[in-house]
N, C-alpha and C positions, 0 to 999 in steps of 0.2 A: 478344372482349377488346379495349379501346380501345388504340390505340396510345400508348406512352408520350410525354410531351411533350419537345419538343426540347431539348438540353442547353444551358444557358447559357453565356455567353462565360467567366464567371468563378464560382468557388466558394471559400469561405472556411469549411474544416471544422475546428472549434474545440473544445476542452474539455478538462476535467479526467477525464472518464470515457474513458479511452485506449482499452479495447476497444471502444465504442461508436465512437469516432472512427476507430478502424483498420477496423471492419466498414464504415463509410461510404464510406471510403477504397477498400475492396476491392470494394464495390458499383459504385462510378463506374468502377473501372478494368475490371471485368467487363463492364459495358455497352458501353464502348468497344470492347473486345476482340470481344464479340458482334457487333457491328455490322459491324466491319471484316474478321471471320474470322481475325484474328491479332493478336499484341501490337506489330505494326511501327508502330501509331500511338500508342504509349505511349512518353513519353519522361520518365524520373525524375530529379528532382535533389534534393539532400539539403543544406540549407544549412551543416549541421555537418560536410560533408565537405571543405571548403575555406574561404577567405575569403567573407564575404557578397558583396564586390563581383565576385569571379570567378565565382561560382555566378550572380549575375544576369546577368552578361554572356553566359554560355552560355546560359540561358534565353531571355534576348532574342533572341540569334542563333537559337536553336531556333525561336522564335516567328515571327520573319521569315522562315525557310525554308519555302516551300511544302511540303505533304505529298506523298507519291508514291502513296499508296493511298486507296482510297474510304472514306468514313465520317469521323466527329469526330476530330480529333487530341486527345490528352489531354497536357498538360503538367502533371506532377504534382510539386510542392514540397513535401518534409517538412521540419519545423523551421523554417517559415516565420518563426516570431515571432523569430528570431535576426536578421532584416533590420533595418537600422538606417534612420534617417530618409532618408537620402539613397537609399537602394535602395527604400524604401517609395513616395518620390516618382516614380520610374522607373516603379515598377509603376503607379501610378496614371495616370502618362501612356499606358503602354501598354492599360491596360483602358478608357480613354476612345476608344481607336482600335484595337480588338483585330483580329487576323487572323482573317478569315473562316473557318468551319469548325474553330475551335481553341478548346478549353475549357482554361482555367487553373485549377488546382486547388491552393489553399494550404493545408497542414495545418497546425495550430498547438497548442500546450498551451494557451495564453491568448491574448487580444487585447482591448485596451481598446475599448470601444463608442464611445468619443469619439475616437479615432483617424481621421485622413483617410482611410486605406485602408479600413478598417472600413465607414465611411460610403458609400465608392464601391463597394464590392461590394455593399451593401444595395442601392443604386440601380440597378447595372448586372446582377448576378448573384442570387446567394443565400448567405447564412450558414447554415451547419448546425452548431448549438451543442449538445453534449453534456457536461453537467456532472454531476459524481458527487453524489449525495444526501449530506445530512448524516448525522453518525453515527447519530442516532436512526432516520433513515430506511433504514439499510442493510439491516436484516432483509428489507424489502419490496424491495429492490434485488436481494437474494440470490434471493428466491422468483421474482422477474420474470426473472433471468437462468437460472434452473431451468426456468421453464415455456419460456422460447425452446429449451431442449434436450430439451423434452418429458420432464421430471422432475417429477412431481407432489411439493410439499414442503408441509409444514405449518408456520405461523408459529413454532412451538415448535423444528422441525428446523433452520428457517433461522437461529434465535437459537444454536442448538447449533453450525451452522457457523462463526458468528462466533466463539463462545467458544473454538473449538478453532484456527481458522485466524486469529483477529485481525479486528478491525473496522475498523481505520483505512481510510478512503476511498482514500488516496493509494496502497495496495496492491491496488487492484481488480483488476488484470491476474493477480497471483497468485491472488487469490480466484476469478478466472473459471477459471482452470486447474484448481483444486480442484474446482468444481463439475462442469466436464467430466469428471474423473476420477469424480465421484460418478455422473453420467449413465450412463456406460459401465458403471460397476460396477453399478447397479441395474437396467439394461436394460428400461427402462418402467415398472417397480414403483416406488411411493412410497418416498421416502428415509426411513429412520429414523436416530434417534440412534445405533444400532449400527452402520450402514452409515459413517456420517461418521467414527466413530473407527477404523473398519476401514480406511478409504480415505485419507482427507484428512491432509495433514502439518501438524503444528500450527507455529502461527506460533512466534518466538521469544519475544514479548510474552506469549503465551497460556502458553508453558511456565514462564515465569518468575512469571507470575500463580498457576499451578499450584503452583511451588514455594513462593511465600508462604503458600498455602492450606495446604500439607503442614507447613511450619514453624508455622502458627497451630494446627494440630492436634498438633504435636509428633509428627509421624509420620517417624521417622528412615529408615526402608527407603524410602519413598515419595521424602522429600525427596533423598536422596543418588541415587536412579534419575533423578530430572527434572535434578539437576544434572548428572549423566553426560551426558544427553543434550543440554542445552543447550551443554556444552563440546565434545560431539562435532559439533555442527551449525554452528560458527562459528569466529571467532578467539578464542582462549582468554583473551587478555590483554584484549580488548574486553569479552567476556562476562563474565570474572571481575569488572571494575570494576562492569558494571551490575548482577551479582547482588550485590555487596557493599553497594552503595548502595541497592537496593531491599530488602534485608534490614534496613539502617538505618532505611529510612523505615516499613517495615512494622511494625518492633519498636515505633517511636514510635507508631504508629497504634494498635497494640494496646494499649499503655501508656495512651494517652489513653482509648480504650473502657473499659479496667479502672478509670480513675479516675471515670468518669461515673457508676457506680452503676445504679440502675434507671433505664432509658431505653429509649424506643421507638426503632425504626429511623429514623424522619424526623428526630427530635430529634439523634439520634447523628450522622446524615448532616450536619447542619447544624454541629454542634459541631466535628466532625473535619474537615469540608471535603472530604468523599469522597460518591462516589454510593450511593444507599440500598442498592443490592445489596452494596456492599463493607461499608458500615456493619452490615448484617445478619449478615455474615460475622464480622467484628471482635466484635460483641457475641457471637456465639456461642463463637467461639474464646478470648476471654478468659480463661474459666473454667479454660483449660489452664496459665495463668500467674499467678505470685503475685510478691511485690517481690524475692523471691530470686532468681527466674529471670530477671526482668527485668535484675537487676543482673550477673548472670552473662552475659546477651545482650550487654549494653552492654560488658563487659569483653572479651569475645570479639571484638567489632566492632572495639573501640578498638584492641587488638593488631593487628588484620589491616590496619587503614588505614595504619600507617608500613610494616608488611611488604610492602605492594602497592608501594610507594615503595623498597624496598632498605633500610629501617631498622630491621627487626624485630630484638629482643634475639637474641643468639647461641643462647640455649636455646631459643628458639621455632621459628618458620618457616623461619629460615634458617641458614646456617653462617657465623658470624663477621660477621652483619649483612649478608649479600649475598644479594640476593633471587634464588632460584632459580627459582620457579614462583608466578605468580599463582594458577594454579590451585590448587596446594597451598595456598597462604593461604587462600583461600576455602574449601577443604574442612575445613581444621583449624577455621577460625572457625565453620562450621556444626556441626561435630562438639561443639564447646564450647558452642555455643549450644542444643542440643538434648541435652546430656549430663545 
């Protein structure tokens, strides 16, 4: 096996794919520790731990102090994107004349390519960039992360993981933890949809999506079970607002689909401004509603909205118009909507 190339004087490890950024930092750290035999050659700094100026002064002082152990020293800076222009200029000056035998690693969530420090790192060291895929690429990302954990997974199961856990790229770290749990559960066997349902914790957005689906099918038992789960997993007040306005949006979408008449999925998606997958659900579910049920739904939601602000009539969700529970307001609205 060939010897690894010498470490460069500076690295910028940057990107929105936080799990990959974290692994790159860990690889660099492990290599320095392996070469020296201990972690005495690793000094860590976090720009969020104090003022940027104080962190920079501590960093430069450490860089100017000779190491006492064999091997390369690593100066690891987390959240380096918080450095301001002044600190970045000082870092550029250091990078132009670095301490021999020392590697500076800057970890950041983002960094503009036209920034002077970025350009300096490109010339002197290396930029390791790890950005998350777009939403439509997330299924491939899930399969890639599963393969890295020796978990065989089909495209259909990867799509199901996203349906359960959410497909927002910003929540990649949470998604990776769910994939890790799934890999431990499957023990090398190919993951199936049933395994995902058994192990993976649903994302709040996915739960609300399922709740809207239950409302579309007028499935009271499932709707109230999902509502209970949503309230149990987070802030009842915040979740009550999210659920209420999700219900209003979904009822409007259902009514829009109901007015379309005979329509195909693609046309409905364009007319309603939703994803074709959502359009198909709306077209299927609209048969469960008529004008009377839509009117009842709007009345229930109209009563609930002022109830969330503590101005409901005394005979409804509150006593004397004083709001006692946002959760109760939403529960009653859902009961009336599906009555």
